[in-house]
N, CA, C and O atoms as a GROMACS GRO file, in nm:
protein
  592
    1MET      N    1  11.794   7.707   9.765
    1MET     CA    2  11.672   7.664   9.855
    1MET      C    3  11.727   7.730   9.998
    1MET      O    4  11.845   7.722  10.032
    2LEU      N    5  11.622   7.798  10.076
    2LEU     CA    6  11.682   7.854  10.200
    2LEU      C    7  11.612   7.756  10.317
    2LEU      O    8  11.490   7.741  10.320
    3LEU      N    9  11.697   7.696  10.408
    3LEU     CA   10  11.638   7.612  10.492
    3LEU      C   11  11.636   7.696  10.647
    3LEU      O   12  11.737   7.746  10.696
    4THR      N   13  11.526   7.699  10.700
    4THR     CA   14  11.522   7.735  10.845
    4THR      C   15  11.478   7.623  10.935
    4THR      O   16  11.414   7.525  10.898
    5SER      N   17  11.520   7.649  11.056
    5SER     CA   18  11.458   7.562  11.147
    5SER      C   19  11.331   7.609  11.229
    5SER      O   20  11.327   7.730  11.256
    6ILE      N   21  11.238   7.537  11.268
    6ILE     CA   22  11.135   7.621  11.332
    6ILE      C   23  11.139   7.571  11.488
    6ILE      O   24  11.146   7.454  11.526
    7ASP      N   25  11.133   7.685  11.563
    7ASP     CA   26  11.134   7.666  11.687
    7ASP      C   27  11.006   7.728  11.773
    7ASP      O   28  11.003   7.847  11.802
    8PRO      N   29  10.913   7.649  11.807
    8PRO     CA   30  10.782   7.678  11.857
    8PRO      C   31  10.799   7.802  11.996
    8PRO      O   32  10.722   7.896  12.017
    9PHE      N   33  10.905   7.772  12.064
    9PHE     CA   34  10.939   7.880  12.173
    9PHE      C   35  10.972   7.983  12.111
    9PHE      O   36  10.908   8.082  12.148
   10VAL      N   37  11.054   8.003  12.025
   10VAL     CA   38  11.116   8.132  11.949
   10VAL      C   39  11.008   8.207  11.887
   10VAL      O   40  10.994   8.328  11.909
   11GLN      N   41  10.924   8.134  11.803
   11GLN     CA   42  10.799   8.190  11.750
   11GLN      C   43  10.691   8.246  11.842
   11GLN      O   44  10.629   8.349  11.817
   12GLU      N   45  10.673   8.170  11.954
   12GLU     CA   46  10.579   8.228  12.034
   12GLU      C   47  10.633   8.347  12.119
   12GLU      O   48  10.557   8.435  12.160
   13PHE      N   49  10.774   8.348  12.145
   13PHE     CA   50  10.837   8.460  12.206
   13PHE      C   51  10.831   8.579  12.108
   13PHE      O   52  10.785   8.684  12.153
   14ASP      N   53  10.869   8.579  11.990
   14ASP     CA   54  10.851   8.687  11.883
   14ASP      C   55  10.707   8.741  11.890
   14ASP      O   56  10.688   8.861  11.910
   15ARG      N   57  10.628   8.673  11.878
   15ARG     CA   58  10.459   8.685  11.837
   15ARG      C   59  10.440   8.762  11.989
   15ARG      O   60  10.383   8.871  11.990
   16GLN      N   61  10.488   8.704  12.114
   16GLN     CA   62  10.415   8.804  12.248
   16GLN      C   63  10.507   8.930  12.241
   16GLN      O   64  10.448   9.033  12.273
   17PHE      N   65  10.632   8.943  12.209
   17PHE     CA   66  10.731   9.070  12.217
   17PHE      C   67  10.669   9.164  12.111
   17PHE      O   68  10.677   9.284  12.137
   18ASP      N   69  10.608   9.126  11.995
   18ASP     CA   70  10.553   9.211  11.907
   18ASP      C   71  10.416   9.271  11.950
   18ASP      O   72  10.388   9.389  11.929
   19ARG      N   73  10.329   9.178  12.013
   19ARG     CA   74  10.214   9.224  12.048
   19ARG      C   75  10.222   9.322  12.175
   19ARG      O   76  10.131   9.403  12.190
   20LEU      N   77  10.334   9.319  12.271
   20LEU     CA   78  10.350   9.390  12.369
   20LEU      C   79  10.423   9.507  12.337
   20LEU      O   80  10.420   9.598  12.420
   21THR      N   81  10.493   9.523  12.227
   21THR     CA   82  10.537   9.655  12.169
   21THR      C   83  10.438   9.721  12.106
   21THR      O   84  10.434   9.844  12.121
   22ARG      N   85  10.343   9.659  12.028
   22ARG     CA   86  10.243   9.731  11.960
   22ARG      C   87  10.163   9.791  12.063
   22ARG      O   88  10.133   9.910  12.051
   23GLN      N   89  10.122   9.720  12.171
   23GLN     CA   90  10.032   9.756  12.283
   23GLN      C   91  10.099   9.883  12.341
   23GLN      O   92  10.033   9.986  12.353
   24ALA      N   93  10.240   9.875  12.381
   24ALA     CA   94  10.289   9.988  12.447
   24ALA      C   95  10.297  10.107  12.375
   24ALA      O   96  10.294  10.216  12.431
   25LEU      N   97  10.306  10.094  12.257
   25LEU     CA   98  10.321  10.216  12.160
   25LEU      C   99  10.187  10.254  12.125
   25LEU      O  100  10.175  10.366  12.075
   26GLY      N  101  10.070  10.174  12.141
   26GLY     CA  102   9.946  10.220  12.099
   26GLY      C  103   9.935  10.188  11.929
   26GLY      O  104   9.863  10.259  11.859
   27TRP      N  105   9.996  10.101  11.886
   27TRP     CA  106   9.993  10.073  11.745
   27TRP      C  107   9.887   9.948  11.711
   27TRP      O  108   9.879   9.863  11.800
   28ASP      N  109   9.818   9.932  11.610
   28ASP     CA  110   9.740   9.809  11.591
   28ASP      C  111   9.828   9.729  11.490
   28ASP      O  112   9.943   9.766  11.464
   29GLU      N  113   9.763   9.603  11.427
   29GLU     CA  114   9.824   9.524  11.361
   29GLU      C  115   9.866   9.571  11.228
   29GLU      O  116   9.964   9.516  11.178
   30SER      N  117   9.809   9.659  11.167
   30SER     CA  118   9.836   9.723  11.050
   30SER      C  119   9.946   9.831  11.047
   30SER      O  120   9.989   9.880  10.942
   31GLY      N  121   9.993   9.866  11.184
   31GLY     CA  122  10.119   9.969  11.188
   31GLY      C  123  10.065  10.100  11.208
   31GLY      O  124  10.146  10.191  11.191
   32THR      N  125   9.941  10.135  11.242
   32THR     CA  126   9.866  10.263  11.253
   32THR      C  127   9.847  10.260  11.385
   32THR      O  128   9.863  10.159  11.454
   33ARG      N  129   9.805  10.392  11.436
   33ARG     CA  130   9.780  10.406  11.568
   33ARG      C  131   9.619  10.342  11.578
   33ARG      O  132   9.526  10.354  11.498
   34GLY      N  133   9.627  10.272  11.699
   34GLY     CA  134   9.485  10.190  11.720
   34GLY      C  135   9.401  10.261  11.795
   34GLY      O  136   9.284  10.223  11.790
   35ALA      N  137   9.432  10.375  11.879
   35ALA     CA  138   9.321  10.426  11.954
   35ALA      C  139   9.224  10.504  11.879
   35ALA      O  140   9.107  10.497  11.916
   36MET      N  141   9.255  10.581  11.776
   36MET     CA  142   9.138  10.659  11.719
   36MET      C  143   9.183  10.642  11.569
   36MET      O  144   9.267  10.724  11.532
   37PRO      N  145   9.138  10.544  11.472
   37PRO     CA  146   9.146  10.538  11.328
   37PRO      C  147   9.067  10.655  11.268
   37PRO      O  148   8.965  10.700  11.322
   38LEU      N  149   9.113  10.699  11.166
   38LEU     CA  150   9.065  10.787  11.107
   38LEU      C  151   9.057  10.768  10.960
   38LEU      O  152   9.164  10.730  10.912
   39ASP      N  153   8.960  10.784  10.876
   39ASP     CA  154   8.921  10.801  10.746
   39ASP      C  155   8.886  10.942  10.689
   39ASP      O  156   8.799  11.006  10.748
   40GLY      N  157   8.944  10.992  10.586
   40GLY     CA  158   8.915  11.136  10.531
   40GLY      C  159   8.868  11.119  10.406
   40GLY      O  160   8.915  11.032  10.333
   41VAL      N  161   8.774  11.198  10.371
   41VAL     CA  162   8.722  11.196  10.207
   41VAL      C  163   8.693  11.334  10.176
   41VAL      O  164   8.622  11.407  10.244
   42ARG      N  165   8.763  11.372  10.048
   42ARG     CA  166   8.742  11.512   9.999
   42ARG      C  167   8.618  11.495   9.910
   42ARG      O  168   8.609  11.412   9.820
   43ARG      N  169   8.526  11.583   9.944
   43ARG     CA  170   8.411  11.584   9.853
   43ARG      C  171   8.392  11.711   9.794
   43ARG      O  172   8.466  11.804   9.828
   44LYS      N  173   8.293  11.730   9.703
   44LYS     CA  174   8.286  11.861   9.630
   44LYS      C  175   8.284  11.995   9.704
   44LYS      O  176   8.352  12.090   9.665
   45ASP      N  177   8.189  12.001   9.836
   45ASP     CA  178   8.192  12.126   9.894
   45ASP      C  179   8.247  12.096  10.036
   45ASP      O  180   8.221  12.178  10.124
   46ASP      N  181   8.320  11.989  10.066
   46ASP     CA  182   8.366  11.968  10.192
   46ASP      C  183   8.474  11.860  10.232
   46ASP      O  184   8.499  11.776  10.146
   47VAL      N  185   8.528  11.853  10.328
   47VAL     CA  186   8.601  11.752  10.361
   47VAL      C  187   8.527  11.670  10.483
   47VAL      O  188   8.481  11.738  10.575
   48LEU      N  189   8.516  11.538  10.487
   48LEU     CA  190   8.464  11.467  10.568
   48LEU      C  191   8.568  11.374  10.634
   48LEU      O  192   8.637  11.300  10.564
   49LEU      N  193   8.581  11.381  10.791
   49LEU     CA  194   8.686  11.295  10.857
   49LEU      C  195   8.603  11.228  10.957
   49LEU      O  196   8.530  11.284  11.038
   50LYS      N  197   8.621  11.099  10.942
   50LYS     CA  198   8.561  11.005  11.041
   50LYS      C  199   8.669  10.923  11.133
   50LYS      O  200   8.767  10.860  11.093
   51PHE      N  201   8.618  10.944  11.282
   51PHE     CA  202   8.703  10.905  11.371
   51PHE      C  203   8.638  10.774  11.430
   51PHE      O  204   8.521  10.788  11.465
   52ASP      N  205   8.696  10.646  11.448
   52ASP     CA  206   8.642  10.555  11.514
   52ASP      C  207   8.667  10.564  11.647
   52ASP      O  208   8.784  10.564  11.686
   53LEU      N  209   8.545  10.573  11.750
   53LEU     CA  210   8.558  10.579  11.895
   53LEU      C  211   8.455  10.504  11.952
   53LEU      O  212   8.354  10.553  12.003
   54PRO      N  213   8.484  10.371  11.942
   54PRO     CA  214   8.357  10.274  11.992
   54PRO      C  215   8.383  10.278  12.150
   54PRO      O  216   8.495  10.276  12.200
   55GLY      N  217   8.264  10.282  12.219
   55GLY     CA  218   8.275  10.264  12.359
   55GLY      C  219   8.327  10.406  12.436
   55GLY      O  220   8.374  10.405  12.549
   56VAL      N  221   8.310  10.518  12.361
   56VAL     CA  222   8.353  10.650  12.417
   56VAL      C  223   8.228  10.696  12.465
   56VAL      O  224   8.123  10.690  12.400
   57ASP      N  225   8.241  10.747  12.590
   57ASP     CA  226   8.118  10.857  12.614
   57ASP      C  227   8.120  10.967  12.563
   57ASP      O  228   8.220  11.037  12.579
   58PRO      N  229   8.008  11.014  12.485
   58PRO     CA  230   8.011  11.125  12.376
   58PRO      C  231   8.039  11.260  12.460
   58PRO      O  232   8.075  11.365  12.407
   59ASP      N  233   8.019  11.244  12.598
   59ASP     CA  234   8.042  11.405  12.678
   59ASP      C  235   8.209  11.412  12.690
   59ASP      O  236   8.269  11.517  12.714
   60SER      N  237   8.268  11.294  12.671
   60SER     CA  238   8.409  11.301  12.676
   60SER      C  239   8.475  11.364  12.557
   60SER      O  240   8.583  11.420  12.574
   61ILE      N  241   8.420  11.361  12.436
   61ILE     CA  242   8.470  11.411  12.305
   61ILE      C  243   8.472  11.557  12.323
   61ILE      O  244   8.381  11.627  12.369
   62GLU      N  245   8.620  11.605  12.269
   62GLU     CA  246   8.625  11.741  12.254
   62GLU      C  247   8.698  11.782  12.098
   62GLU      O  248   8.801  11.724  12.063
   63VAL      N  249   8.650  11.859  12.033
   63VAL     CA  250   8.669  11.890  11.932
   63VAL      C  251   8.729  12.049  11.926
   63VAL      O  252   8.654  12.143  11.953
   64THR      N  253   8.841  12.065  11.896
   64THR     CA  254   8.885  12.210  11.876
   64THR      C  255   8.973  12.252  11.742
   64THR      O  256   9.041  12.171  11.678
   65VAL      N  257   8.964  12.361  11.717
   65VAL     CA  258   9.055  12.412  11.585
   65VAL      C  259   9.136  12.545  11.655
   65VAL      O  260   9.084  12.635  11.721
   66ASP      N  261   9.265  12.531  11.622
   66ASP     CA  262   9.350  12.631  11.670
   66ASP      C  263   9.471  12.661  11.560
   66ASP      O  264   9.560  12.579  11.540
   67ARG      N  265   9.464  12.774  11.500
   67ARG     CA  266   9.572  12.816  11.405
   67ARG      C  267   9.596  12.685  11.302
   67ARG      O  268   9.709  12.642  11.281
   68GLY      N  269   9.482  12.631  11.245
   68GLY     CA  270   9.492  12.571  11.127
   68GLY      C  271   9.502  12.405  11.172
   68GLY      O  272   9.519  12.316  11.089
   69VAL      N  273   9.491  12.382  11.298
   69VAL     CA  274   9.517  12.237  11.363
   69VAL      C  275   9.370  12.205  11.419
   69VAL      O  276   9.309  12.280  11.496
   70LEU      N  277   9.316  12.073  11.364
   70LEU     CA  278   9.206  12.033  11.431
   70LEU      C  279   9.248  11.941  11.529
   70LEU      O  280   9.335  11.863  11.491
   71SER      N  281   9.206  11.928  11.653
   71SER     CA  282   9.226  11.837  11.756
   71SER      C  283   9.110  11.753  11.800
   71SER      O  284   9.010  11.818  11.830
   72VAL      N  285   9.104  11.628  11.809
   72VAL     CA  286   8.992  11.561  11.844
   72VAL      C  287   9.061  11.477  11.992
   72VAL      O  288   9.167  11.415  11.983
   73SER      N  289   8.989  11.486  12.112
   73SER     CA  290   9.036  11.423  12.216
   73SER      C  291   8.915  11.358  12.277
   73SER      O  292   8.819  11.432  12.295
   74ALA      N  293   8.904  11.233  12.312
   74ALA     CA  294   8.827  11.155  12.376
   74ALA      C  295   8.885  11.060  12.481
   74ALA      O  296   9.004  11.028  12.479
   75ARG      N  297   8.795  11.013  12.578
   75ARG     CA  298   8.842  10.922  12.672
   75ARG      C  299   8.748  10.824  12.696
   75ARG      O  300   8.627  10.842  12.706
   76ARG      N  301   8.817  10.705  12.704
   76ARG     CA  302   8.755  10.585  12.722
   76ARG      C  303   8.790  10.500  12.855
   76ARG      O  304   8.901  10.452  12.876
   77GLU      N  305   8.685  10.488  12.937
   77GLU     CA  306   8.712  10.423  13.068
   77GLU      C  307   8.632  10.294  13.091
   77GLU      O  308   8.523  10.280  13.036
   78GLU      N  309   8.684  10.198  13.170
   78GLU     CA  310   8.611  10.100  13.181
   78GLU      C  311   8.628  10.043  13.329
   78GLU      O  312   8.737  10.001  13.369
   79GLU      N  313   8.535  10.044  13.392
   79GLU     CA  314   8.501  10.015  13.567
   79GLU      C  315   8.500   9.867  13.559
   79GLU      O  316   8.451   9.807  13.464
   80HIS      N  317   8.561   9.805  13.669
   80HIS     CA  318   8.539   9.650  13.705
   80HIS      C  319   8.475   9.656  13.834
   80HIS      O  320   8.470   9.760  13.900
   81GLY      N  321   8.424   9.540  13.872
   81GLY     CA  322   8.365   9.525  14.002
   81GLY      C  323   8.493   9.475  14.101
   81GLY      O  324   8.602   9.439  14.058
   82GLN      N  325   8.460   9.481  14.224
   82GLN     CA  326   8.544   9.439  14.314
   82GLN      C  327   8.595   9.318  14.311
   82GLN      O  328   8.713   9.305  14.343
   83ASP      N  329   8.525   9.214  14.276
   83ASP     CA  330   8.535   9.088  14.250
   83ASP      C  331   8.615   9.049  14.121
   83ASP      O  332   8.686   8.949  14.112
   84ASP      N  333   8.596   9.135  14.028
   84ASP     CA  334   8.637   9.109  13.865
   84ASP      C  335   8.785   9.098  13.879
   84ASP      O  336   8.840   9.168  13.964
   85ARG      N  337   8.852   9.022  13.808
   85ARG     CA  338   8.995   8.990  13.777
   85ARG      C  339   9.022   9.010  13.635
   85ARG      O  340   8.977   8.923  13.561
   86LEU      N  341   9.079   9.096  13.588
   86LEU     CA  342   9.106   9.117  13.437
   86LEU      C  343   9.215   9.046  13.410
   86LEU      O  344   9.317   9.060  13.478
   87PHE      N  345   9.206   8.953  13.299
   87PHE     CA  346   9.317   8.857  13.259
   87PHE      C  347   9.361   8.880  13.122
   87PHE      O  348   9.458   8.818  13.080
   88VAL      N  349   9.296   8.966  13.047
   88VAL     CA  350   9.364   9.026  12.929
   88VAL      C  351   9.282   9.160  12.890
   88VAL      O  352   9.160   9.171  12.901
   89ARG      N  353   9.366   9.256  12.845
   89ARG     CA  354   9.345   9.379  12.812
   89ARG      C  355   9.394   9.428  12.654
   89ARG      O  356   9.506   9.478  12.641
   90GLU      N  357   9.314   9.413  12.552
   90GLU     CA  358   9.357   9.460  12.424
   90GLU      C  359   9.298   9.572  12.384
   90GLU      O  360   9.343   9.630  12.285
   91ARG      N  361   9.192   9.622  12.447
   91ARG     CA  362   9.129   9.759  12.390
   91ARG      C  363   9.212   9.862  12.473
   91ARG      O  364   9.254   9.836  12.586
   92PRO      N  365   9.231   9.979  12.409
   92PRO     CA  366   9.320  10.087  12.463
   92PRO      C  367   9.211  10.175  12.563
   92PRO      O  368   9.099  10.209  12.525
   93MET      N  369   9.258  10.199  12.672
   93MET     CA  370   9.184  10.283  12.776
   93MET      C  371   9.269  10.417  12.803
   93MET      O  372   9.391  10.428  12.794
   94GLY      N  373   9.180  10.512  12.836
   94GLY     CA  374   9.244  10.623  12.890
   94GLY      C  375   9.207  10.739  12.790
   94GLY      O  376   9.106  10.720  12.723
   95THR      N  377   9.271  10.851  12.771
   95THR     CA  378   9.263  10.971  12.676
   95THR      C  379   9.359  10.960  12.547
   95THR      O  380   9.480  10.938  12.538
   96PHE      N  381   9.246  10.988  12.442
   96PHE     CA  382   9.334  10.977  12.324
   96PHE      C  383   9.333  11.127  12.244
   96PHE      O  384   9.238  11.204  12.251
   97THR      N  385   9.416  11.144  12.194
   97THR     CA  386   9.401  11.288  12.087
   97THR      C  387   9.471  11.265  11.957
   97THR      O  388   9.583  11.218  11.942
   98ARG      N  389   9.401  11.300  11.882
   98ARG     CA  390   9.442  11.296  11.720
   98ARG      C  391   9.450  11.440  11.659
   98ARG      O  392   9.350  11.512  11.662
   99ARG      N  393   9.554  11.480  11.610
   99ARG     CA  394   9.566  11.594  11.542
   99ARG      C  395   9.566  11.585  11.392
   99ARG      O  396   9.621  11.496  11.327
  100VAL      N  397   9.490  11.699  11.340
  100VAL     CA  398   9.482  11.700  11.168
  100VAL      C  399   9.525  11.847  11.127
  100VAL      O  400   9.459  11.944  11.165
  101TYR      N  401   9.625  11.859  11.058
  101TYR     CA  402   9.661  11.990  10.988
  101TYR      C  403   9.577  12.012  10.879
  101TYR      O  404   9.580  11.936  10.782
  102LEU      N  405   9.487  12.131  10.886
  102LEU     CA  406   9.397  12.167  10.784
  102LEU      C  407   9.471  12.256  10.683
  102LEU      O  408   9.565  12.331  10.709
  103SER      N  409   9.418  12.238  10.569
  103SER     CA  410   9.459  12.323  10.460
  103SER      C  411   9.407  12.466  10.444
  103SER      O  412   9.287  12.483  10.469
  104GLU      N  413   9.482  12.571  10.404
  104GLU     CA  414   9.427  12.676  10.426
  104GLU      C  415   9.292  12.705  10.318
  104GLU      O  416   9.224  12.807  10.319
  105HIS      N  417   9.276  12.606  10.243
  105HIS     CA  418   9.149  12.596  10.168
  105HIS      C  419   9.040  12.556  10.227
  105HIS      O  420   8.937  12.550  10.159
  106LEU      N  421   9.038  12.521  10.357
  106LEU     CA  422   8.942  12.476  10.440
  106LEU      C  423   8.901  12.597  10.542
  106LEU      O  424   8.974  12.663  10.617
  107ASP      N  425   8.758  12.604  10.519
  107ASP     CA  426   8.687  12.698  10.633
  107ASP      C  427   8.699  12.645  10.789
  107ASP      O  428   8.613  12.575  10.843
  108SER      N  429   8.817  12.692  10.852
  108SER     CA  430   8.796  12.638  11.008
  108SER      C  431   8.702  12.698  11.086
  108SER      O  432   8.685  12.658  11.202
  109GLU      N  433   8.632  12.797  11.037
  109GLU     CA  434   8.540  12.868  11.127
  109GLU      C  435   8.394  12.804  11.128
  109GLU      O  436   8.308  12.851  11.202
  110LYS      N  437   8.367  12.692  11.044
  110LYS     CA  438   8.251  12.634  10.998
  110LYS      C  439   8.252  12.470  11.032
  110LYS      O  440   8.180  12.388  10.974
  111VAL      N  441   8.338  12.443  11.125
  111VAL     CA  442   8.343  12.307  11.138
  111VAL      C  443   8.221  12.241  11.203
  111VAL      O  444   8.178  12.291  11.306
  112ASP      N  445   8.165  12.139  11.154
  112ASP     CA  446   8.049  12.069  11.225
  112ASP      C  447   8.121  11.915  11.272
  112ASP      O  448   8.213  11.863  11.208
  113ALA      N  449   8.066  11.865  11.379
  113ALA     CA  450   8.084  11.748  11.410
  113ALA      C  451   7.951  11.661  11.472
  113ALA      O  452   7.862  11.716  11.537
  114ALA      N  453   7.952  11.552  11.448
  114ALA     CA  454   7.844  11.455  11.515
  114ALA      C  455   7.894  11.339  11.548
  114ALA      O  456   7.989  11.291  11.486
  115TYR      N  457   7.835  11.275  11.657
  115TYR     CA  458   7.890  11.147  11.695
  115TYR      C  459   7.755  11.040  11.709
  115TYR      O  460   7.655  11.054  11.780
  116SER      N  461   7.785  10.945  11.630
  116SER     CA  462   7.695  10.818  11.607
  116SER      C  463   7.724  10.694  11.595
  116SER      O  464   7.791  10.662  11.497
  117ASN      N  465   7.684  10.593  11.689
  117ASN     CA  466   7.721  10.458  11.647
  117ASN      C  467   7.854  10.422  11.682
  117ASN      O  468   7.902  10.314  11.646
  118GLY      N  469   7.928  10.518  11.759
  118GLY     CA  470   8.098  10.484  11.790
  118GLY      C  471   8.167  10.576  11.680
  118GLY      O  472   8.290  10.573  11.679
  119VAL      N  473   8.106  10.652  11.592
  119VAL     CA  474   8.175  10.700  11.497
  119VAL      C  475   8.177  10.859  11.496
  119VAL      O  476   8.071  10.917  11.474
  120LEU      N  477   8.286  10.929  11.516
  120LEU     CA  478   8.276  11.079  11.513
  120LEU      C  479   8.300  11.118  11.364
  120LEU      O  480   8.401  11.095  11.298
  121ALA      N  481   8.175  11.189  11.320
  121ALA     CA  482   8.213  11.276  11.200
  121ALA      C  483   8.230  11.413  11.205
  121ALA      O  484   8.158  11.485  11.273
  122VAL      N  485   8.332  11.457  11.130
  122VAL     CA  486   8.374  11.595  11.144
  122VAL      C  487   8.378  11.655  10.989
  122VAL      O  488   8.449  11.609  10.899
  123ARG      N  489   8.295  11.757  10.980
  123ARG     CA  490   8.292  11.802  10.820
  123ARG      C  491   8.341  11.939  10.834
  123ARG      O  492   8.314  12.004  10.935
  124ILE      N  493   8.414  11.989  10.737
  124ILE     CA  494   8.499  12.106  10.727
  124ILE      C  495   8.461  12.137  10.575
  124ILE      O  496   8.481  12.061  10.480
  125PRO      N  497   8.404  12.256  10.572
  125PRO     CA  498   8.376  12.323  10.433
  125PRO      C  499   8.485  12.365  10.375
  125PRO      O  500   8.587  12.402  10.433
  126VAL      N  501   8.462  12.360  10.223
  126VAL     CA  502   8.599  12.413  10.129
  126VAL      C  503   8.549  12.570  10.105
  126VAL      O  504   8.434  12.606  10.076
  127ILE      N  505   8.661  12.650  10.124
  127ILE     CA  506   8.623  12.796  10.108
  127ILE      C  507   8.585  12.806   9.954
  127ILE      O  508   8.619  12.721   9.873
  128GLU      N  509   8.506  12.928   9.920
  128GLU     CA  510   8.436  12.924   9.801
  128GLU      C  511   8.547  12.949   9.690
  128GLU      O  512   8.518  12.908   9.578
  129LYS      N  513   8.674  13.011   9.708
  129LYS     CA  514   8.772  13.041   9.618
  129LYS      C  515   8.847  12.930   9.579
  129LYS      O  516   8.920  12.935   9.480
  130ALA      N  517   8.835  12.809   9.662
  130ALA     CA  518   8.919  12.698   9.636
  130ALA      C  519   8.836  12.585   9.587
  130ALA      O  520   8.881  12.470   9.582
  131LYS      N  521   8.726  12.614   9.554
  131LYS     CA  522   8.620  12.505   9.485
  131LYS      C  523   8.662  12.506   9.356
  131LYS      O  524   8.708  12.609   9.307
  132PRO      N  525   8.650  12.387   9.283
  132PRO     CA  526   8.673  12.384   9.147
  132PRO      C  527   8.580  12.461   9.064
  132PRO      O  528   8.464  12.450   9.101
  133ARG      N  529   8.600  12.539   8.957
  133ARG     CA  530   8.529  12.602   8.879
  133ARG      C  531   8.575  12.602   8.727
  133ARG      O  532   8.691  12.586   8.690
  134LYS      N  533   8.459  12.624   8.640
  134LYS     CA  534   8.482  12.600   8.495
  134LYS      C  535   8.550  12.744   8.442
  134LYS      O  536   8.511  12.854   8.480
  135VAL      N  537   8.639  12.727   8.366
  135VAL     CA  538   8.685  12.855   8.294
  135VAL      C  539   8.640  12.871   8.176
  135VAL      O  540   8.647  12.776   8.097
  136GLU      N  541   8.585  12.991   8.138
  136GLU     CA  542   8.551  13.002   8.004
  136GLU      C  543   8.655  13.021   7.907
  136GLU      O  544   8.755  13.089   7.929
  137ILE      N  545   8.626  12.951   7.785
  137ILE     CA  546   8.740  12.970   7.692
  137ILE      C  547   8.678  13.080   7.588
  137ILE      O  548   8.558  13.075   7.562
  138HIS      N  549   8.758  13.173   7.532
  138HIS     CA  550   8.708  13.265   7.452
  138HIS      C  551   8.787  13.219   7.323
  138HIS      O  552   8.904  13.182   7.315
  139LYS      N  553   8.674  13.232   7.205
  139LYS     CA  554   8.743  13.184   7.058
  139LYS      C  555   8.821  13.316   7.020
  139LYS      O  556   8.796  13.428   7.066
  140ALA      N  557   8.921  13.283   6.927
  140ALA     CA  558   9.052  13.340   6.895
  140ALA      C  559   8.987  13.488   6.817
  140ALA      O  560   9.052  13.593   6.823
  141ASP      N  561   8.876  13.480   6.758
  141ASP     CA  562   8.826  13.610   6.702
  141ASP      C  563   8.764  13.703   6.807
  141ASP      O  564   8.752  13.821   6.776
  142GLU      N  565   8.728  13.665   6.918
  142GLU     CA  566   8.669  13.745   7.011
  142GLU      C  567   8.769  13.804   7.103
  142GLU      O  568   8.734  13.906   7.161
  143VAL      N  569   8.899  13.752   7.129
  143VAL     CA  570   9.016  13.805   7.203
  143VAL      C  571   9.126  13.851   7.126
  143VAL      O  572   9.188  13.774   7.053
  144LYS      N  573   9.160  13.995   7.137
  144LYS     CA  574   9.257  14.036   7.052
  144LYS      C  575   9.402  13.959   7.083
  144LYS      O  576   9.470  13.919   6.989
  145SER      N  577   9.431  13.947   7.183
  145SER     CA  578   9.544  13.845   7.217
  145SER      C  579   9.561  13.828   7.373
  145SER      O  580   9.506  13.903   7.454
  146ILE      N  581   9.643  13.722   7.408
  146ILE     CA  582   9.671  13.697   7.553
  146ILE      C  583   9.802  13.703   7.557
  146ILE      O  584   9.867  13.627   7.486
  147LYS      N  585   9.862  13.790   7.636
  147LYS     CA  586  10.005  13.782   7.642
  147LYS      C  587  10.051  13.710   7.766
  147LYS      O  588  10.001  13.725   7.877
  148ALA      N  589  10.158  13.625   7.734
  148ALA     CA  590  10.214  13.505   7.820
  148ALA      C  591  10.323  13.560   7.864
  148ALA      O  592  10.399  13.498   7.938
   0.00000   0.00000   0.00000
């Protein structure tokens, strides 16, 4: 059996230190970047990327593709009145950028993007030759031989 002492001061110090470190590095509780979380889904004809950007002015969002790299940049700003005193800040502010390397099987010339309800959806079509296709199987009597 392992015995440890519980010191509330040490526990609180550790908790605050972890919180400050995550905040300084821009990481969230799960250990991922907190400023622009991303979900990616491979569908039949395209890839759909969804970026969480709540509270971001849609005019500040920029999506670019350069040499196979998709970049998403956005800016979140918050203004306070002259008499307002900020006493806690947990929401990241400033400019955020996320880069995603695109496969050569995606058509980077036909990228679409839409922003709705705090989510930026980016659709990238799969090129025709990379789409799954069914291969016809010939019967033995139809084919002379297949050399391997």
